[in-house]
N, C-alpha and C positions, 0 to 999 in steps of 0.2 A: 847153504851149508848142510851137511848131514849130521843129524844128532843120533847117537846111539845111546839109548836109555835102559839101564839095568835096574828093575825094581820088583818089589814083592808086594805092593798094594797100590791102589789108585787114589793115592792121597790127594786132597783138593789142589795142591799146588802143581800136581802133575797134570790135572785137567787144565788148569790155568796155563802152564807151560805149553800144553798141546794146542790150546786155542791160539796162543800168541804165535807160536811157530807156524801153525797152519795157515795163519793169515799172511804170513810172509812167504808162502808156498815153499817152505824149506822141506828137505827130506827128513822124515823121522822114523826110526826103528826101534821098537821095543823088544827086549828080551826079558821074559818072565818064567817062573818056575811053578806056575799054578794054571791049570787049564781054565778054571773059572775066570780067573783075572784076565787071561787071554781073550776070552769071549767078550767080556765086558769092554775091553780096550779096543777090540775088533770093531764093535758096534759104534765106536767113535770114528770109523773109517780110516785107522792107521794100521801100518803093517806090524804084526806081532809075531814073534817066534818064541815057542815054549822050549825051554832048555833046563839043564840041572846045573846049579851054580857050583856043584861040587865035582863035576866031571873033570877029567884030565885037563890040566891047565893049558897046555899047548894047543889042544884040540879046541877047547872053549875059545881061547883068544882067536884062533883062525876063523871060527864061526862069526865073530864080530865083524870080521873084514874091515878093521880100522885103516883109515888113511890120514896123513898128517893134518889135513885141513878138516877133519871130522872132530865133533865135540863129544866126548864121552861123559854121560851123566850117570852116577852110580848111587843108589839108595837101597843098601841090603842091610837088613836088621842085625844078622850074626856079624859080630865084629871080626871073628876068626875067618869067615868066609870072605868078608870084605877086604881085609888085609891081604889075604892070599891072592885075590883077584888084582888088586892094585900093584902088588909085587909083580905078577906075571904081566900086567900090562907094561910096567916100567922096564921089564926085561926084553919083552918082544917089540915093544913100540915106545923106545926112549922119548921122553919129553912131550908124550901125547897130551894135548889139552884136555883137562879133566875137571868135572865139578862133582865133588862128593857131599852128598846130603846126609849129615850125620849130627846128632846132637852132642855127642861125646867127643873129648879130644882124641885125636888119632895121629899115630906116627905115619907121615906120608913119605914114600920113597923119594929120595933127592932127584932120582932120574925120571920123575914124573912132573909134568907141568900142571899141578893140580891146585885147586882152591876149595876150601871147606866152607859150606854154607849149613847153618843150623836151622833145623825146622822152625825153631821159635821165632827166628829172625823174619820168617815169611810174614808173621803177624804184625810185628813192629814196622818192617819195611813196606809192607803192602796194605794191610788192612788198617792199621792205626792211622796213617795219613787220610784214609777215606772216612774213617770215624770222625777225625778232627774237621773234615771238610762238611760232614753232615752237621755238626754242631755250629760251624761257621755259616752255613746255609740257613740255619734257624735264625741266627743273628741277623742276616741280611733280611730275611722275611720280616722280622720284627721292626727293622728300620723302615722297610718299605710301608708297613702298616702305619706306622707312626706318621708318614707324610701323605698318606692317601687323600685325607680330606683337606690338605693345605694348598692353596693355589700357588703362593709364591714363597720361595725359601731362600734364606740368606746362607751362603757358604763363606764363613769368615776365616781368613788366614792371617798370619802374623804380619806386622808392618815390615816394609821391604822384604816381600815374599821370596823365599828361595825355591829352587826347582821341586823339592820334595812336596812342599806345601802346595804349589801350583798344580802339580801332577795329581796329587791326593784329592784336591778340590774337583778337578776335571773328571778323575775316575769316579768319584762319589756322585757326580751328577749323572754320568752314564749309568751307574749301578741302579739308582732310583728312576731311571727312565725320564729324566728332565732334559730341558734345553736351556740355553743361556738366558732366555726370557722368563723361565719359571724357576730357575735355580741360579742365583746371581752370585758370582765369585767376587768378593770384595776384601779390602784390607784398610786398615786406618793409616797405611802409609804407601809410598810410591815404590814401584820396583826401579832399582837403580843400577844394579850390576849389569854390565854389557851381556854376559852370558844369559842372564835371565830375561833381559829384554829381547834378545835374539830368539830365545825360547818362545816367548809370547808371539813374536812376529811370525817365526817360521812354522809353528804349530797352530796358529790362528787361535789363540787363547786370550781372553779379555778379563783383566783384573782392574776393577775400578776402585779408586780411593774414595772412602766415605767418612763420615763422621757419625757419632752415636745416635743422632736424630733419626738415621736410616732404619733402626729396629722398628719403629712404629708402622712402617710400610710393609712389613713382612709377617707371615704367619708362622714360620718355622725358622729355627737357628741351628746351624751345625757349625762346629768348630773343627778344623783339620789342621794337624801338625802343630796345635797351639793349645793352651789352657788359659782360662781367664787370668790368673795371676800374671802371666807374661804379658798381658795387654795393659798393665797399669790400672789407672782409675777409671778408664774409658767405660768398661762394662759396668762398673759399680755405680756409674751415674743413672743408669736406667734399670739395672738388674733384670735384663731379659731372660726369660727362661731358656736354658739350653737344652735343645731336645737331644742332639747326638754329639758326642765328642770323640775324636779318634786321634791317637797321638802316640809317638814313641819316646818322648821325653819323660823323665821321672815325674811321677804324680806330685802335684801341689794340692795343699788342702784349701778349703774355703769356697767351695762352689758345689753346685749340683747340677747333674745332667741325667735326663731320663734314660738314655743308653750311653754307657761310657766304655770304651775300649782302649786302654792304655798298655802298651807292651814295651816296657823300658829296656828290655834285652835286645829289641830290634833296632837295626841300624837306620831304618827309614819307615816313615808312615806310609810311603808307596808300596812297601812290602805288604802291610796290612790290607791295603785296597786291592792288591793283585790277588791276595788270597780270597778276599771277598768275591771278585770277579770270577775266580776259577771255581769257587764253591757252587756257583749258580750257572756254571757253564756259559758264561758270557763270551760272546765273539769279540775279542779285544781287536780293535782296528790298529793299523800301522800307526797312525797318529797317536792313539792312546798308548800304545806299547812303548813308543819312543819317548813319550813324556815320563811314563813310569820308570822306564829304565834309566833315563837321566836323572829322575829324582833319587833312584837308589844309588846310582853312581856318584853323584855329587855329594850326597850326605855321608856316604861311607868312604870317601875318597878312593873310588874304585875298588870297593870290597877290601879296603885296608885299614879301616878305623871302625870299631864298635860293631863288628859284623856278627850276626846270629846266623845259624844254618839257614833259617827261613829266608834271610836276604839273598844268599847264595842260590837257593831254590828258585826264587822268584826271578832273580837276574838271569838265571839259565833258561827259565821259561819264556821271559820277554825278549831275549836277545835275538833269536831267529825272527821275530815278528816286527822288530823295530826297523826303522830307516837309518842305517848307519851314516849315510851321506848327510842327512839332516843333523845327526848328532855331531858330526865333525864341524859343521857350519855353526851350530850353537856354541860349541867349545872354542872356536876360533872367530869371534864376532868381527864383522867388517869395520874397517878403520876409514873414516872418512878423510878425503885428500887434505882438507883443511887441518885436520888433527896431526898430520905428519909433520908439519912445521912446528907445532907446539912440542911434539916429541923430540924433534931434533934440537930445538933450543934447550929443552929440559936435559937432555942427554949431555950437551955441551957444558952445562952449568952444574952437573951433578956434583955431590960431595959425599965422600964415604968416610964414615968415623966408626972405628970398632965394629966393622962388618955391617954397619947401618948406612944404607944409601938414602940420602936426602935429594929431593928433586922438586922443582916448582915449575908448573905449567903455565902460569899467568892465567889470563882470562880464557876460558874454554867455552866452546859452542855447546857442548853436551856434557852433563855431569858424569855420565858413565865412563868418559875417557880417563878420568882420574884413577879410578880402581883398575882400569884396563892397563894403564901404564905401570900401576904398582905391581900388578901381576907380572908384567913383562920384565920389571927391573930385579925381580928375584932370580932371573936367569944369568945375571952378571956374576961371574966367578968370585967365590969368596963372600958374597953378600947373603947375610941370614935375615936381615930386615930391609924393608922398603917403606920410606915414609915419603908420599907424593902428595903435594898440595895443588890446588888451583883455585881460581875464583869463578864462581858461578851464581847469577841472579842475586847478588848483593851478599853473598856468603863466602867465606873462606872454607873450602871443603878439604879435609885431610883424610886420605886413605892410607892405611897401614897394613901391611902383610908381613908374615914371617914364614920360615920354612915349614913349620908345623911341629917342630919337636923342641921348641925353646919356650921361654915365658909367655904368659898370657898377654896377647895384644890388647884385649878389651880392657883390662885393668891398667896397663900403662897408659893407653889413650885417655882413659877417664882422668888419671892422676895429672896427665900433662896438660889436657885442654878442657876439662870439665867445668872449670870455673868461668870459662868464657862463653860456652855454648853446650849443645847436646854432644856427649862422647860416650863410646862404649863399643862392645863388640864380642867376639869369640876369642878362642885361644889363638887362632892363626890369622884372623882378620878383623880389623876394627875401623871405625870411622868417627870423624869429629866434624861438626858443622858449626862454625863460628860466624855470627853476623859481623860483617865488616865494621860496622859502627862500634862494636864491643872491642874489636881488635885495635882500631885506630885509637879508641878512648884510652885503652891501656898503654899503647906504645907511641902514638902520636904520629911518627914518621910514616909516610905512606910510600916509600920507595920499596920497589920490589926485592932489592937486595937485602933491605932491612927485614922485610917479612921473611924471607927465606932464613935469615940468621936468627930470628926469634923463634920460628917454628923448630929449628934444630936445637936450639938452647932448652925449650920448653920440653921437647920429647926425650933429650938426654936427661934432664932433670927427673922426669917421671920415671924413666927407665931406672935411674940410679935409686929412686925411693922404693920402687917395686923390688929391686934386688937386695936392698938393706933390710926391707920388711921381711922377705923370704928367709934371709939369714938369721934374723932375730927370732 
């Protein structure tokens, strides 16, 4: 592309522009009205022509030799001269692509394809992000220094870890230059969702389930995408010192950390870790980029929920680095042939009440097929809720999903099943795990049809209680 630049001084942004365009081997032609400026720009190795910005407009425009695919850039201090030139360009070269660098508001001719850039925005758009990166780099250096003398570090994420937590832990380990032997990613619970299990398998990430006794074996502790209050009483049993905590959830009181970075406006902790890596010019691998991208994508529902501009920036940076084929495989986990029969039977015996689909899979080979089928059930036309149950290792597991814009699934599940086992979750997904002995002690009958009926009745009761409480 040919760039035609009209200017009266060599502002820093012009030198930046010159360097950027030259690296792309584009054609650049400066038109200036001062000999001294011409000599200084010529020393940069570009073509410069000395003109008078007040000369006959038709003659002046001809000297520019503009073509439709040229970009005209104008930075002239005198607003009267600037307006006159823009009108002439619009007259002789209608809809010429033009960039006007001017701080004040300006009437731009309608026949000109022009955009206005304020010089002050050069600082906010170009310099300010670099300043923020410099402070982030200092934060990273502080974190690295904190772990320099520690042989083994524990990277703790929440129970039943989600993609954002997993990716953040993986990124943090890379950030501090450790491997899986010296920086151990752990959780107090197991990974259960099929997509998350697929993520671990396809990206070769190991997350181990541990108990609080593990703290004694490590010299450093970092919490990622979680805060101590969200871990219940587990941390309070040993009160280990938290070295680093990085999270995007609203801050909870009652704990201390040597370095704490909580950004509640961000949609994902993976965004914070991406900023850390970029600040130190880390060479992000395809594997790590895929993990971080999926972390942001899943926690923000593909940039559709609780998104900060930083999330969009991180997503845009990671996308070309990630493996989209692996992402597709993660989001569509493999279904074992044995599970297809369970799905078929559950579909035949499904029951829909007030846009709520109830289905029971019976005994399942893997627990993750229950939430997998719950996600699938939301695709049924008119269904806003899916309540899918199954029996796995002596427990009745109930997975609940909704379309994302209705009442909180976690509250309803806790009301419906909380007195029989563990129950809770988020607004659009929740889970209950009920020991079979508790269920049979309450209802006696062990027939599968009775179990389906009781689950339906209990959920609808909890649903109605939640509605009534909300109305009150």
